[in-house]
Structure formats: C-alpha cells, structure tokens
TORKOL-4160 file (C-alpha; in steps of 0.2 Angstrom, whole numbers, padded with zeros to 4 digits, m for minus):
300
<pt num="1" X="1118" Y="1314" Z="1268"/>
<pt num="2" X="1116" Y="1296" Z="1273"/>
<pt num="3" X="1126" Y="1280" Z="1275"/>
<pt num="4" X="1115" Y="1266" Z="1268"/>
<pt num="5" X="1119" Y="1247" Z="1269"/>
<pt num="6" X="1107" Y="1236" Z="1260"/>
<pt num="7" X="1107" Y="1217" Z="1263"/>
<pt num="8" X="1126" Y="1217" Z="1264"/>
<pt num="9" X="1135" Y="1200" Z="1263"/>
<pt num="10" X="1153" Y="1195" Z="1262"/>
<pt num="11" X="1159" Y="1177" Z="1260"/>
<pt num="12" X="1177" Y="1171" Z="1260"/>
<pt num="13" X="1177" Y="1154" Z="1252"/>
<pt num="14" X="1164" Y="1144" Z="1262"/>
<pt num="15" X="1165" Y="1156" Z="1277"/>
<pt num="16" X="1152" Y="1170" Z="1278"/>
<pt num="17" X="1159" Y="1184" Z="1287"/>
<pt num="18" X="1144" Y="1196" Z="1285"/>
<pt num="19" X="1126" Y="1190" Z="1283"/>
<pt num="20" X="1113" Y="1202" Z="1277"/>
<pt num="21" X="1116" Y="1218" Z="1286"/>
<pt num="22" X="1104" Y="1233" Z="1284"/>
<pt num="23" X="1106" Y="1250" Z="1292"/>
<pt num="24" X="1104" Y="1268" Z="1289"/>
<pt num="25" X="1115" Y="1281" Z="1297"/>
<pt num="26" X="1109" Y="1299" Z="1295"/>
<pt num="27" X="1120" Y="1315" Z="1294"/>
<pt num="28" X="1127" Y="1320" Z="1311"/>
<pt num="29" X="1122" Y="1304" Z="1319"/>
<pt num="30" X="1134" Y="1294" Z="1331"/>
<pt num="31" X="1131" Y="1275" Z="1327"/>
<pt num="32" X="1139" Y="1261" Z="1337"/>
<pt num="33" X="1143" Y="1244" Z="1329"/>
<pt num="34" X="1147" Y="1231" Z="1343"/>
<pt num="35" X="1151" Y="1213" Z="1345"/>
<pt num="36" X="1165" Y="1202" Z="1351"/>
<pt num="37" X="1181" Y="1199" Z="1340"/>
<pt num="38" X="1176" Y="1190" Z="1324"/>
<pt num="39" X="1158" Y="1197" Z="1324"/>
<pt num="40" X="1161" Y="1205" Z="1306"/>
<pt num="41" X="1163" Y="1223" Z="1311"/>
<pt num="42" X="1180" Y="1226" Z="1302"/>
<pt num="43" X="1174" Y="1217" Z="1287"/>
<pt num="44" X="1159" Y="1228" Z="1286"/>
<pt num="45" X="1169" Y="1244" Z="1288"/>
<pt num="46" X="1180" Y="1238" Z="1273"/>
<pt num="47" X="1165" Y="1236" Z="1262"/>
<pt num="48" X="1159" Y="1253" Z="1267"/>
<pt num="49" X="1176" Y="1260" Z="1262"/>
<pt num="50" X="1177" Y="1251" Z="1246"/>
<pt num="51" X="1192" Y="1241" Z="1252"/>
<pt num="52" X="1182" Y="1225" Z="1250"/>
<pt num="53" X="1169" Y="1221" Z="1237"/>
<pt num="54" X="1153" Y="1214" Z="1244"/>
<pt num="55" X="1148" Y="1197" Z="1239"/>
<pt num="56" X="1130" Y="1204" Z="1237"/>
<pt num="57" X="1121" Y="1219" Z="1243"/>
<pt num="58" X="1127" Y="1237" Z="1243"/>
<pt num="59" X="1135" Y="1251" Z="1254"/>
<pt num="60" X="1133" Y="1269" Z="1249"/>
<pt num="61" X="1137" Y="1286" Z="1256"/>
<pt num="62" X="1126" Y="1300" Z="1250"/>
<pt num="63" X="1119" Y="1288" Z="1237"/>
<pt num="64" X="1135" Y="1282" Z="1229"/>
<pt num="65" X="1148" Y="1269" Z="1233"/>
<pt num="66" X="1164" Y="1276" Z="1241"/>
<pt num="67" X="1179" Y="1275" Z="1229"/>
<pt num="68" X="1196" Y="1284" Z="1227"/>
<pt num="69" X="1187" Y="1300" Z="1220"/>
<pt num="70" X="1178" Y="1302" Z="1237"/>
<pt num="71" X="1190" Y="1297" Z="1250"/>
<pt num="72" X="1194" Y="1315" Z="1255"/>
<pt num="73" X="1176" Y="1315" Z="1261"/>
<pt num="74" X="1179" Y="1300" Z="1273"/>
<pt num="75" X="1190" Y="1298" Z="1289"/>
<pt num="76" X="1195" Y="1281" Z="1294"/>
<pt num="77" X="1204" Y="1275" Z="1309"/>
<pt num="78" X="1208" Y="1256" Z="1307"/>
<pt num="79" X="1210" Y="1244" Z="1321"/>
<pt num="80" X="1227" Y="1239" Z="1314"/>
<pt num="81" X="1238" Y="1255" Z="1316"/>
<pt num="82" X="1245" Y="1262" Z="1299"/>
<pt num="83" X="1258" Y="1275" Z="1304"/>
<pt num="84" X="1276" Y="1277" Z="1297"/>
<pt num="85" X="1287" Y="1275" Z="1312"/>
<pt num="86" X="1302" Y="1284" Z="1305"/>
<pt num="87" X="1293" Y="1299" Z="1300"/>
<pt num="88" X="1290" Y="1314" Z="1312"/>
<pt num="89" X="1272" Y="1318" Z="1317"/>
<pt num="90" X="1272" Y="1334" Z="1306"/>
<pt num="91" X="1279" Y="1325" Z="1291"/>
<pt num="92" X="1267" Y="1311" Z="1293"/>
<pt num="93" X="1252" Y="1321" Z="1294"/>
<pt num="94" X="1257" Y="1333" Z="1280"/>
<pt num="95" X="1259" Y="1318" Z="1268"/>
<pt num="96" X="1243" Y="1310" Z="1273"/>
<pt num="97" X="1233" Y="1326" Z="1272"/>
<pt num="98" X="1240" Y="1330" Z="1255"/>
<pt num="99" X="1232" Y="1314" Z="1249"/>
<pt num="100" X="1216" Y="1321" Z="1256"/>
<pt num="101" X="1217" Y="1337" Z="1245"/>
<pt num="102" X="1223" Y="1349" Z="1259"/>
<pt num="103" X="1236" Y="1362" Z="1256"/>
<pt num="104" X="1251" Y="1363" Z="1268"/>
<pt num="105" X="1247" Y="1379" Z="1277"/>
<pt num="106" X="1230" Y="1373" Z="1281"/>
<pt num="107" X="1237" Y="1356" Z="1287"/>
<pt num="108" X="1249" Y="1365" Z="1299"/>
<pt num="109" X="1235" Y="1375" Z="1306"/>
<pt num="110" X="1224" Y="1360" Z="1309"/>
<pt num="111" X="1239" Y="1350" Z="1315"/>
<pt num="112" X="1244" Y="1362" Z="1329"/>
<pt num="113" X="1226" Y="1364" Z="1334"/>
<pt num="114" X="1224" Y="1345" Z="1337"/>
<pt num="115" X="1241" Y="1344" Z="1345"/>
<pt num="116" X="1236" Y="1357" Z="1358"/>
<pt num="117" X="1220" Y="1349" Z="1361"/>
<pt num="118" X="1228" Y="1332" Z="1365"/>
<pt num="119" X="1242" Y="1341" Z="1375"/>
<pt num="120" X="1256" Y="1334" Z="1364"/>
<pt num="121" X="1262" Y="1350" Z="1356"/>
<pt num="122" X="1280" Y="1346" Z="1360"/>
<pt num="123" X="1279" Y="1330" Z="1349"/>
<pt num="124" X="1276" Y="1339" Z="1332"/>
<pt num="125" X="1294" Y="1335" Z="1326"/>
<pt num="126" X="1296" Y="1319" Z="1335"/>
<pt num="127" X="1297" Y="1302" Z="1326"/>
<pt num="128" X="1281" Y="1292" Z="1328"/>
<pt num="129" X="1291" Y="1277" Z="1334"/>
<pt num="130" X="1297" Y="1288" Z="1349"/>
<pt num="131" X="1279" Y="1290" Z="1355"/>
<pt num="132" X="1270" Y="1279" Z="1368"/>
<pt num="133" X="1256" Y="1268" Z="1361"/>
<pt num="134" X="1243" Y="1280" Z="1368"/>
<pt num="135" X="1251" Y="1295" Z="1359"/>
<pt num="136" X="1252" Y="1286" Z="1343"/>
<pt num="137" X="1234" Y="1282" Z="1344"/>
<pt num="138" X="1231" Y="1301" Z="1346"/>
<pt num="139" X="1241" Y="1304" Z="1330"/>
<pt num="140" X="1232" Y="1290" Z="1321"/>
<pt num="141" X="1215" Y="1299" Z="1326"/>
<pt num="142" X="1222" Y="1315" Z="1320"/>
<pt num="143" X="1226" Y="1307" Z="1303"/>
<pt num="144" X="1207" Y="1302" Z="1302"/>
<pt num="145" X="1200" Y="1319" Z="1306"/>
<pt num="146" X="1212" Y="1333" Z="1301"/>
<pt num="147" X="1204" Y="1335" Z="1284"/>
<pt num="148" X="1187" Y="1337" Z="1292"/>
<pt num="149" X="1178" Y="1322" Z="1284"/>
<pt num="150" X="1159" Y="1321" Z="1282"/>
<pt num="151" X="1159" Y="1303" Z="1287"/>
<pt num="152" X="1171" Y="1296" Z="1301"/>
<pt num="153" X="1173" Y="1278" Z="1303"/>
<pt num="154" X="1182" Y="1272" Z="1319"/>
<pt num="155" X="1187" Y="1254" Z="1321"/>
<pt num="156" X="1190" Y="1250" Z="1340"/>
<pt num="157" X="1196" Y="1268" Z="1343"/>
<pt num="158" X="1198" Y="1266" Z="1362"/>
<pt num="159" X="1207" Y="1250" Z="1362"/>
<pt num="160" X="1223" Y="1251" Z="1373"/>
<pt num="161" X="1220" Y="1268" Z="1379"/>
<pt num="162" X="1221" Y="1273" Z="1398"/>
<pt num="163" X="1206" Y="1281" Z="1406"/>
<pt num="164" X="1213" Y="1299" Z="1404"/>
<pt num="165" X="1217" Y="1297" Z="1385"/>
<pt num="166" X="1201" Y="1287" Z="1382"/>
<pt num="167" X="1190" Y="1302" Z="1390"/>
<pt num="168" X="1200" Y="1314" Z="1379"/>
<pt num="169" X="1196" Y="1305" Z="1363"/>
<pt num="170" X="1178" Y="1303" Z="1368"/>
<pt num="171" X="1176" Y="1322" Z="1370"/>
<pt num="172" X="1184" Y="1325" Z="1353"/>
<pt num="173" X="1172" Y="1312" Z="1345"/>
<pt num="174" X="1157" Y="1321" Z="1353"/>
<pt num="175" X="1163" Y="1338" Z="1347"/>
<pt num="176" X="1165" Y="1332" Z="1330"/>
<pt num="177" X="1147" Y="1325" Z="1330"/>
<pt num="178" X="1141" Y="1342" Z="1336"/>
<pt num="179" X="1149" Y="1350" Z="1321"/>
<pt num="180" X="1139" Y="1338" Z="1310"/>
<pt num="181" X="1151" Y="1324" Z="1306"/>
<pt num="182" X="1143" Y="1307" Z="1304"/>
<pt num="183" X="1152" Y="1295" Z="1315"/>
<pt num="184" X="1151" Y="1276" Z="1315"/>
<pt num="185" X="1162" Y="1267" Z="1327"/>
<pt num="186" X="1165" Y="1249" Z="1333"/>
<pt num="187" X="1169" Y="1242" Z="1350"/>
<pt num="188" X="1168" Y="1226" Z="1360"/>
<pt num="189" X="1168" Y="1237" Z="1375"/>
<pt num="190" X="1150" Y="1240" Z="1378"/>
<pt num="191" X="1152" Y="1255" Z="1390"/>
<pt num="192" X="1159" Y="1266" Z="1376"/>
<pt num="193" X="1144" Y="1262" Z="1365"/>
<pt num="194" X="1132" Y="1266" Z="1379"/>
<pt num="195" X="1141" Y="1282" Z="1383"/>
<pt num="196" X="1141" Y="1289" Z="1366"/>
<pt num="197" X="1128" Y="1282" Z="1354"/>
<pt num="198" X="1110" Y="1284" Z="1352"/>
<pt num="199" X="1108" Y="1270" Z="1339"/>
<pt num="200" X="1117" Y="1254" Z="1337"/>
<pt num="201" X="1119" Y="1237" Z="1329"/>
<pt num="202" X="1124" Y="1222" Z="1339"/>
<pt num="203" X="1133" Y="1208" Z="1328"/>
<pt num="204" X="1137" Y="1190" Z="1331"/>
<pt num="205" X="1146" Y="1180" Z="1318"/>
<pt num="206" X="1141" Y="1193" Z="1305"/>
<pt num="207" X="1122" Y="1194" Z="1309"/>
<pt num="208" X="1112" Y="1207" Z="1318"/>
<pt num="209" X="1107" Y="1201" Z="1335"/>
<pt num="210" X="1099" Y="1218" Z="1340"/>
<pt num="211" X="1097" Y="1234" Z="1331"/>
<pt num="212" X="1089" Y="1251" Z="1334"/>
<pt num="213" X="1089" Y="1265" Z="1347"/>
<pt num="214" X="1098" Y="1261" Z="1363"/>
<pt num="215" X="1085" Y="1269" Z="1374"/>
<pt num="216" X="1071" Y="1259" Z="1366"/>
<pt num="217" X="1081" Y="1243" Z="1366"/>
<pt num="218" X="1085" Y="1245" Z="1385"/>
<pt num="219" X="1067" Y="1250" Z="1389"/>
<pt num="220" X="1059" Y="1236" Z="1380"/>
<pt num="221" X="1071" Y="1223" Z="1386"/>
<pt num="222" X="1062" Y="1212" Z="1399"/>
<pt num="223" X="1077" Y="1209" Z="1410"/>
<pt num="224" X="1080" Y="1221" Z="1424"/>
<pt num="225" X="1095" Y="1224" Z="1436"/>
<pt num="226" X="1091" Y="1226" Z="1455"/>
<pt num="227" X="1105" Y="1235" Z="1466"/>
<pt num="228" X="1103" Y="1232" Z="1484"/>
<pt num="229" X="1114" Y="1237" Z="1500"/>
<pt num="230" X="1110" Y="1229" Z="1516"/>
<pt num="231" X="1119" Y="1224" Z="1532"/>
<pt num="232" X="1113" Y="1205" Z="1531"/>
<pt num="233" X="1116" Y="1191" Z="1518"/>
<pt num="234" X="1106" Y="1192" Z="1503"/>
<pt num="235" X="1111" Y="1176" Z="1495"/>
<pt num="236" X="1094" Y="1168" Z="1499"/>
<pt num="237" X="1086" Y="1179" Z="1485"/>
<pt num="238" X="1094" Y="1169" Z="1471"/>
<pt num="239" X="1081" Y="1155" Z="1475"/>
<pt num="240" X="1066" Y="1166" Z="1470"/>
<pt num="241" X="1059" Y="1161" Z="1453"/>
<pt num="242" X="1063" Y="1174" Z="1440"/>
<pt num="243" X="1080" Y="1178" Z="1447"/>
<pt num="244" X="1093" Y="1175" Z="1433"/>
<pt num="245" X="1109" Y="1179" Z="1442"/>
<pt num="246" X="1115" Y="1186" Z="1459"/>
<pt num="247" X="1132" Y="1194" Z="1461"/>
<pt num="248" X="1139" Y="1200" Z="1478"/>
<pt num="249" X="1153" Y="1213" Z="1478"/>
<pt num="250" X="1160" Y="1223" Z="1492"/>
<pt num="251" X="1149" Y="1237" Z="1488"/>
<pt num="252" X="1132" Y="1230" Z="1484"/>
<pt num="253" X="1122" Y="1215" Z="1478"/>
<pt num="254" X="1118" Y="1215" Z="1459"/>
<pt num="255" X="1103" Y="1204" Z="1454"/>
<pt num="256" X="1097" Y="1201" Z="1437"/>
<pt num="257" X="1078" Y="1197" Z="1436"/>
<pt num="258" X="1066" Y="1193" Z="1422"/>
<pt num="259" X="1055" Y="1208" Z="1425"/>
<pt num="260" X="1049" Y="1222" Z="1436"/>
<pt num="261" X="1037" Y="1211" Z="1444"/>
<pt num="262" X="1051" Y="1199" Z="1451"/>
<pt num="263" X="1060" Y="1215" Z="1457"/>
<pt num="264" X="1044" Y="1219" Z="1468"/>
<pt num="265" X="1045" Y="1201" Z="1475"/>
<pt num="266" X="1063" Y="1203" Z="1479"/>
<pt num="267" X="1060" Y="1220" Z="1488"/>
<pt num="268" X="1046" Y="1212" Z="1499"/>
<pt num="269" X="1057" Y="1197" Z="1503"/>
<pt num="270" X="1072" Y="1207" Z="1507"/>
<pt num="271" X="1063" Y="1220" Z="1517"/>
<pt num="272" X="1056" Y="1207" Z="1529"/>
<pt num="273" X="1074" Y="1202" Z="1534"/>
<pt num="274" X="1079" Y="1220" Z="1539"/>
<pt num="275" X="1083" Y="1237" Z="1534"/>
<pt num="276" X="1088" Y="1241" Z="1516"/>
<pt num="277" X="1101" Y="1255" Z="1514"/>
<pt num="278" X="1098" Y="1254" Z="1495"/>
<pt num="279" X="1086" Y="1247" Z="1483"/>
<pt num="280" X="1086" Y="1252" Z="1465"/>
<pt num="281" X="1078" Y="1244" Z="1449"/>
<pt num="282" X="1088" Y="1248" Z="1433"/>
<pt num="283" X="1086" Y="1244" Z="1415"/>
<pt num="284" X="1100" Y="1232" Z="1410"/>
<pt num="285" X="1116" Y="1238" Z="1404"/>
<pt num="286" X="1122" Y="1235" Z="1386"/>
<pt num="287" X="1134" Y="1223" Z="1393"/>
<pt num="288" X="1121" Y="1213" Z="1401"/>
<pt num="289" X="1110" Y="1213" Z="1385"/>
<pt num="290" X="1125" Y="1208" Z="1375"/>
<pt num="291" X="1130" Y="1193" Z="1387"/>
<pt num="292" X="1111" Y="1188" Z="1386"/>
<pt num="293" X="1110" Y="1189" Z="1367"/>
<pt num="294" X="1127" Y="1183" Z="1363"/>
<pt num="295" X="1127" Y="1168" Z="1374"/>
<pt num="296" X="1142" Y="1173" Z="1385"/>
<pt num="297" X="1154" Y="1179" Z="1371"/>
<pt num="298" X="1162" Y="1195" Z="1377"/>
<pt num="299" X="1179" Y="1203" Z="1376"/>
<pt num="300" X="1177" Y="1214" Z="1391"/>
C-alpha cells in the first residue's frame, strides 16, 4: 500500500496554492511535510483526503482516490480542531468511531486503552469543553487513530502542546508506525520532523524546495555547523571567508560555514588563540537548512 501524489496542482482563482507536488509514501513509513504557514501543507492534505479536488494531477492511496467508501481506512487530525464541546469524551468517540464502522464494544475497549495511555482515564465522562487545550488535543488524536487506520494524516499535531504532552504524542505516533501504520504529518517546527521522519518534503508557496531522505539531505548539504567552547572571545572568526553566520550564546559559539574545509581553517585560527574546551563539526540542522532554502521564512 502506497500513497502516491502525481504532479498535484491546486488553484484558487488566480492563486496557485500547490504547484506540481510528486511524492510516494510507502506502507509503514513516517513522512514529514514541512514549511511555514501558507506553504500548501493543509491544501495538499485536503486533496489527499478527497475534501478538495485537484486542479490537475492526482492523489491516490493504494491505487485509488480516497472517497467516503474508504474513509474508515484513513485517520485525520486537522489543524483546526473539530470536536463537539458539549459531548462527553466517551459519547464523542463512540459517535465518530461508528462512522468508521466500529462496533460499540470495540470502541469502548480502544477508548479506555488510549485514555489510560494518555493518563486521562478520569475524563471519560467529562464534556470536551471542560478539558484543557492539551487534553482536547489528545482526544482529537484518539479520534484519528481509534479505528486503527492504514493511513494516518496529522496536520500540525504538536501545535500548542507543552513538552510533556508533546513527547507523549510522539511516542504514540512512533508506536503506530511500528505497528505498520503509514503516517504523514506536517509541521512548521523542524525539530519534530527531524526527530520522527526518515523522509520529507519541504514546501514554500506550494512548491517543493527539498525532497528525499533526511540523512541524505543533511549529508549532501554543503553548509556545516561548528560548535566551539573557549574561555576567550571568538568573534574574530566571523571575518574568515566562508563563515556564513556566527552566534554567541551563554553556552557556546555556533558558527555556520560553507564547508568542512572552512571548519578546518576555523580550528587552526581558534587554536592559535588558546585552549578549546569543545570543537565539533556537525551537519546542519533541518532548521538551518530551511532558513537557508526558504530565505528566512520560519514560524519557529
């Protein structure tokens, strides 16, 4: 089973929101779609789900377009939350899962399993409006996964979550992947994509800036990051040709350079000034690559 997007376009009047996206996501793969707000992520998801018709191109799951006859195979967590505030958690999920062809006894079993996992067992009979935003997000996530979908689409799933709840949700997503669920999620937070995904597509104004395996992208990217700790001022290093950026924090100095060769020059110049307590050359973070490619557009 594969999710295939072929030359996918979407126009709204004169505005082109998605411009010729091609990608293939295999069964059990975790795929990241990233970009700043307005990059075309949500529009792409809506075309995958059949909520929007492409202007041209196609989106197919296992060889066929998703429609209402196949929605029970799909899990979707939208960026705009869609829970009924006056319903209890239990009634909410029973209603939604019946739409996904589950029977009530099975719903109850899965519901209580997930409530326990998310440490909110006492909320089963509480109204959604009584829950915090973080706990509402957990319920929204449960609504996307309780029926054990083959394909799970998560639109900004970690938005607004504190670190504890964010880590809890990440572990749940990873466990679903291990069980064979194909997962595509969007984020403007590069760290989440870096932690979870093997493959990704980076969008800007509906177009792919970068696409492929995360490790390959980082390995092949010319820019490197140099981390230095020293007991003397390192500001002079910013004048070395090939240094792209230098940032001093209370912990260390972070220098972006064009290549490993420039890093070697930095080491020699810095070592001549005194003892270096730390000197590391790292591949660029996904955040660094995005800033470089997107020209400073970032929501982090």
